[in-house]
C-alpha positions in Angstrom: 132.3 12.9 115.6 130.8 16.2 115.2 127.2 17.7 115.9 124.9 16.2 113.1 126.2 12.5 113.9 125.4 12.8 117.7 122.2 14.4 117.2 120.9 11.5 115.0 122.2 9.1 117.5 120.2 11.2 120.2 117.2 11.3 117.9 116.8 7.6 117.7 117.2 7.4 121.4 115.0 10.4 122.7 112.3 9.0 120.3 112.8 4.5 121.6 113.2 6.0 124.7 110.5 8.1 125.1 111.3 11.1 126.0 111.0 15.1 125.6 114.0 16.4 126.0 117.7 14.5 126.2 120.8 16.9 125.6 124.9 15.6 124.7 128.1 17.3 124.9 131.1 15.4 123.6 134.3 16.8 123.9 137.6 16.4 122.6 140.7 17.8 121.5 138.8 18.6 118.4 137.1 21.3 120.0 133.3 20.6 121.8 130.6 18.8 120.1 127.1 19.9 121.3 123.1 18.3 120.3 119.8 17.9 120.9 116.9 15.5 120.7 112.9 15.5 121.4 109.5 16.7 120.7 110.7 20.1 123.9 113.2 21.5 121.7 110.9 20.8 119.0 108.9 23.8 119.9 109.4 27.5 120.6 110.5 26.9 124.0 113.4 24.4 123.3 116.1 26.9 123.4 119.5 25.5 125.0 119.4 28.7 126.9 116.1 27.6 129.0 117.1 24.2 129.6 119.0 23.5 132.8 118.4 20.0 134.3 119.0 18.8 137.9 122.5 17.2 138.3 121.2 14.9 141.5 124.2 13.8 143.0 127.1 15.3 139.8 126.4 17.9 142.3 129.1 16.3 144.2 131.8 16.6 142.4 131.5 20.6 142.3 131.4 20.4 145.8 134.4 17.7 146.2 136.0 20.1 144.3 135.4 22.8 146.4 136.9 21.6 149.0 139.9 20.3 147.7 140.9 24.4 146.4 140.1 24.7 150.3 142.1 21.7 151.5 145.2 23.4 148.4 144.4 27.0 150.4 145.7 25.1 153.4 141.5 26.7 155.0 140.8 22.4 155.0 143.2 19.3 155.5 142.3 15.9 153.9 143.7 13.8 157.0 142.3 16.2 159.7 139.4 15.4 162.1 136.0 15.8 161.2 135.5 16.6 164.9 138.4 19.2 165.4 136.1 21.6 162.7 132.3 20.4 163.6 130.9 20.4 167.2 128.9 18.9 168.6 130.1 15.9 166.7 129.7 12.3 168.0 132.6 9.8 169.9 131.5 6.8 167.6 132.6 8.5 164.5 135.5 10.8 165.6 138.4 9.2 163.2 136.0 10.5 160.4 138.1 13.2 157.9 137.3 14.1 155.1 139.7 12.0 152.8 137.3 9.6 154.8 133.9 11.9 153.0 135.0 12.0 149.4 135.9 9.3 148.8 132.2 7.4 150.0 134.9 5.2 152.6 133.7 7.1 156.1 131.3 4.4 157.7 129.0 7.2 157.9 124.8 5.9 156.6 123.5 7.0 153.2 121.2 9.2 154.5 121.1 11.5 157.3 118.2 10.4 159.5 115.1 12.0 160.1 114.9 15.5 159.0 116.6 18.2 160.0 116.1 21.5 159.2 120.0 22.9 159.0 122.7 21.7 157.4 124.4 21.6 161.7 121.3 19.9 163.2 121.6 17.2 160.0 125.5 17.0 160.2 125.7 16.5 163.8 122.6 13.5 163.5 124.6 11.6 161.3 127.7 10.8 163.2 125.1 10.5 166.4 124.4 7.4 163.3 127.6 5.9 164.3 129.6 4.1 161.6 128.9 0.7 159.4 132.3 0.0 159.4 136.2 2.2 161.1 136.9 4.4 158.2 138.9 3.8 155.9 138.3 0.6 155.9 135.7 -0.6 153.1 132.6 1.5 150.9 129.6 3.2 151.6 127.5 5.7 149.1 126.9 8.2 151.5 124.5 11.3 150.9 125.3 12.8 154.1 128.7 12.2 154.3 128.6 14.9 151.5 126.9 16.8 154.2 129.0 17.3 156.2 131.8 17.8 153.8 129.3 21.0 153.0 129.7 22.3 156.7 132.9 22.0 156.6 133.0 24.2 153.0 130.6 26.7 155.2 132.6 26.5 158.4 136.0 27.4 156.3 134.8 30.1 154.3 131.9 31.5 156.6 129.3 32.0 153.2 127.1 29.3 152.7 127.8 26.4 150.3 125.7 27.7 147.4 127.8 31.1 147.6 130.9 29.4 148.1 130.6 27.2 145.4 129.0 29.6 142.7 132.5 32.3 144.3 134.8 30.2 144.0 133.9 27.9 141.1 130.8 27.8 138.6 131.6 31.8 138.2 134.8 31.1 137.0 134.3 28.5 134.9 130.9 30.7 133.2 128.8 29.0 134.5 125.7 30.9 135.4 123.8 29.2 139.3 121.2 26.9 139.6 119.6 25.3 142.2 117.3 23.3 143.5 115.4 23.0 146.7 114.5 25.7 149.5 116.6 28.8 150.6 117.2 31.4 149.3 115.8 31.9 146.2 113.2 30.2 147.1 113.9 27.8 145.4 113.8 28.7 141.9 116.1 27.8 139.2 118.0 30.9 138.5 119.7 31.1 134.9 116.6 29.0 133.1 113.7 26.2 133.5 113.4 22.2 135.2 112.8 20.0 132.3 110.2 17.0 132.9 108.2 15.4 131.1 105.3 18.1 131.1 106.7 20.9 130.4 109.0 23.3 131.5 107.9 24.6 135.1 109.5 27.2 136.6 109.9 25.9 140.3 112.4 23.7 140.9 111.5 19.8 142.9 112.3 20.2 146.9 116.6 19.5 147.9 116.7 19.8 150.8 118.8 22.4 152.6 121.2 20.3 153.7 121.0 18.1 151.3 121.7 21.3 149.2 125.9 19.8 148.5 125.1 16.2 148.0 122.3 17.3 144.5 121.0 20.7 144.2 122.6 22.5 141.8 120.8 22.3 138.0 122.6 23.5 134.9 122.8 22.5 130.9 125.4 20.0 129.6 127.7 23.0 128.2 128.6 23.5 132.0 128.7 19.1 132.7 131.2 19.3 129.9 133.7 23.1 130.9 133.6 21.8 134.7 135.1 18.6 133.0 137.9 20.4 131.3 139.4 20.7 135.1 140.2 17.3 135.1 142.2 16.3 131.4 146.2 15.8 131.7 146.1 18.7 128.9 144.1 21.0 130.8 144.9 25.0 130.3 146.4 27.6 132.7 143.4 28.9 134.0 142.2 26.2 134.8 145.6 24.4 136.6 145.0 28.0 138.0 141.5 26.8 139.6 142.4 23.4 140.8 146.1 23.3 141.0 147.8 20.0 139.4 148.0 17.8 142.8 144.3 18.7 144.3 143.7 17.5 140.8 145.7 14.2 140.8 144.4 13.3 144.4 140.4 13.5 143.1 141.5 11.1 140.3 143.1 8.0 142.1 141.0 5.9 144.9 143.1 6.9 148.3 142.2 3.1 150.1 142.2 -0.1 149.4 138.0 0.0 149.2 136.0 -1.5 146.7 132.7 0.2 145.4 132.0 -3.7 143.8 129.3 -3.3 141.2 129.1 0.9 141.2 132.9 1.4 139.3 135.9 -0.4 139.7 137.5 1.9 142.3 136.5 5.3 144.0 138.2 9.1 143.7 137.9 12.0 146.0 134.1 12.7 144.1 135.0 10.8 141.8 134.1 7.4 140.3 136.9 5.5 138.3 136.7 3.3 134.8 139.6 1.2 134.3 143.2 2.3 135.5 146.3 3.8 134.1 146.4 5.7 130.5 142.5 3.8 130.2 141.1 5.3 133.4 138.2 7.3 132.6 136.0 9.2 135.8 132.9 9.7 135.9 129.7 9.6 137.9 126.1 8.5 137.6 122.7 10.3 139.1 119.7 10.0 138.7 116.7 12.9 140.1 113.2 13.7 140.4 112.1 11.2 137.0 115.4 12.4 135.4 119.1 11.3 134.4 122.4 13.3 134.3 126.1 11.9 133.4 129.0 12.5 133.6 132.4 10.6 131.5 136.1 12.2 131.3 139.0 10.6 129.9 142.2 12.8 131.2 144.8 10.9 128.7 142.3 11.2 125.6 141.2 14.6 126.8 137.6 13.5 125.9 134.5 14.6 128.3 131.4 12.9 128.1 128.2 14.4 129.8 124.9 13.7 129.2 121.2 14.9 130.2 117.3 13.0 130.0 114.3 15.0 131.6 112.7 11.3 131.7 114.1 8.4 134.6 114.6 6.4 130.5 117.4 8.1 130.9 119.3 5.9 132.2 118.9 3.8 129.4 119.4 6.3 126.5 122.4 5.9 128.4 123.7 2.8 128.3 122.9 3.0 124.8 124.7 5.8 123.2 127.6 4.9 125.8 127.6 1.3 123.7 126.7 3.2 119.6 129.8 6.2 120.6 131.9 3.0 121.1 131.4 1.1 118.3 132.2 4.7 116.8 134.8 5.6 118.7 135.8 6.3 122.5 136.0 3.9 125.1 133.5 5.0 127.4 133.9 3.8 131.1 131.6 2.0 132.1 130.3 0.1 136.2 131.4 -3.0 135.9 128.7 -6.1 134.9 128.0 -9.3 135.3 130.1 -10.8 132.5 133.5 -8.9 134.7 131.6 -11.2 138.2 134.0 -13.6 139.6 133.5 -17.3 138.8 130.2 -18.1 136.6 126.5 -17.9 137.9 126.4 -21.1 138.6 123.4 -22.7 140.1 120.4 -19.9 139.6 119.4 -17.9 142.8 120.0 -21.0 145.0 124.1 -20.6 144.7 123.4 -17.2 147.1 123.7 -18.1 150.5 121.1 -18.0 153.6 120.0 -14.3 152.4 116.5 -13.5 153.3 114.9 -11.0 155.8 116.1 -7.7 156.2 119.1 -5.1 155.4 119.3 -1.6 157.1 122.2 1.6 156.1 120.8 4.3 159.2 117.1 4.4 157.9 116.8 3.1 154.1 116.2 -1.0 154.3 116.3 -3.1 151.5 114.2 -6.5 151.9 115.3 -9.9 150.9 113.0 -12.7 150.4 112.1 -16.0 148.1 108.6 -16.4 146.1 106.8 -19.6 145.6 109.1 -21.7 143.1 112.5 -20.4 145.2 113.7 -17.5 143.2 115.6 -14.8 145.7 114.0 -11.1 145.2 116.0 -8.1 146.6 113.4 -4.8 147.6 114.8 -2.2 147.4 113.7 1.6 149.3 112.2 2.8 146.6 110.2 -0.5 146.1 112.3 -1.6 142.9 112.3 -5.1 143.0 114.9 -7.2 141.4 115.6 -10.6 141.1 118.9 -12.1 142.0 121.2 -14.9 140.3 124.5 -15.9 141.7 128.0 -15.6 140.6 130.0 -18.6 142.6 128.9 -18.5 146.6 128.5 -14.6 147.4 128.6 -12.5 144.6 125.8 -11.9 142.6 123.3 -10.4 139.3 120.0 -8.7 139.9 118.5 -7.6 137.2 114.9 -5.1 137.8 111.1 -7.1 138.0 110.7 -6.6 133.9 113.6 -5.7 132.6 116.1 -8.3 132.6 118.7 -6.5 130.2 119.3 -4.6 133.3 121.8 -5.2 135.2 123.4 -4.4 138.7 126.2 -6.3 140.6 126.4 -7.1 144.0 128.0 -9.0 146.9 127.2 -10.9 150.5 130.6 -10.2 153.3 130.9 -12.6 156.2 131.4 -11.9 159.6 135.6 -13.7 159.5 134.7 -15.1 163.0 131.1 -15.9 162.7 131.5 -17.5 159.3 127.8 -15.5 159.4 126.1 -13.4 156.6 126.1 -9.8 158.0 126.6 -7.5 155.3 125.1 -6.3 151.8 126.6 -4.8 149.0 124.4 -3.3 146.5 123.9 -0.4 144.9 127.0 1.3 146.0 125.5 1.0 149.7 126.8 -1.5 152.3 123.8 -3.5 154.3 123.9 -4.2 157.6 122.1 -7.4 158.4 119.0 -7.2 161.0 117.1 -10.0 160.7 
């Protein structure tokens, strides 16, 4: 697809979703097409060089790649206990390894308890919070787990995470380093500005020092396309020298039989996985500071798709873009929807088990209640409310209040001994029932 057609699509989506800056790169065997749209690009400010948007959680992919470089060099071990590298480390989390951390199968909570002032303290606090489940036995998305990965990188290299990701990955890929938040540089984004709906600002939204390996990178869609090229089947010799075939293969495969239910079909080391075999797509979806960032890679087809928007509405625009692209060629991998849920919708929310009360993951709390009419409503930690509809007995679709066309899958899990509903898996997180 050429840049003109891609630009037409983006222009339509920017208008429909009222997004002031949206950009997309589509890389294929014939080259890379880049398009930008929105009011920001209509003015003198809107040059490609000036647009730097947060990668948010897509940062985790870069952190995972640096960790795998160190595994290749023998500086880290995928199955070495984290406690052998980091001290102090709680006994309750003694079985956690780098492989568990990169695949979100460690059992660690999603976010570090409290607000520790350093990555070392955050890693210690995360381990001390205990495990949600035995490592490798289930999936639960963990930002704090990538804080620990960042600490492992720092201990193995003697560098800060920022310096390591710059020297080992960004520099060789020709990507100008740009970081969000505190630490060296005072939070300024180097190599550009962060675009927001309020205009262009020179100082990025804060990302705590400890959370940088999970969410601190920023950049352009061209940067994301360059990174995605490392994982193609037909990648060049320079890419293989940067990240060898064994590391790429490991990142593209699920290491455990632990389903990221409703989020993807499986999960590798860093990457979400959609589909299987030659039809498999790698990807990650992220939002942060009122922006959106999405990446997809089809290794067998030689395709990389990167998308960024300066609005939280970018997530909806991304979904629409994927629909448009599918109509013209690439069947881009996406999370499963209710149509893929076991069984059919039966009895609405009344088909669900007794699920009211508080559900917790560390200090993160979800609440489920029923309205006067009996509708089950889930409120997440951001205050977003979802109306639940049952599929069979324990699987449900969740639709944000006021957005009935947007759907997410979740499920309830039972204790095999008591038969009681004790776990909730939604939005990638595994939550324990507290009350």
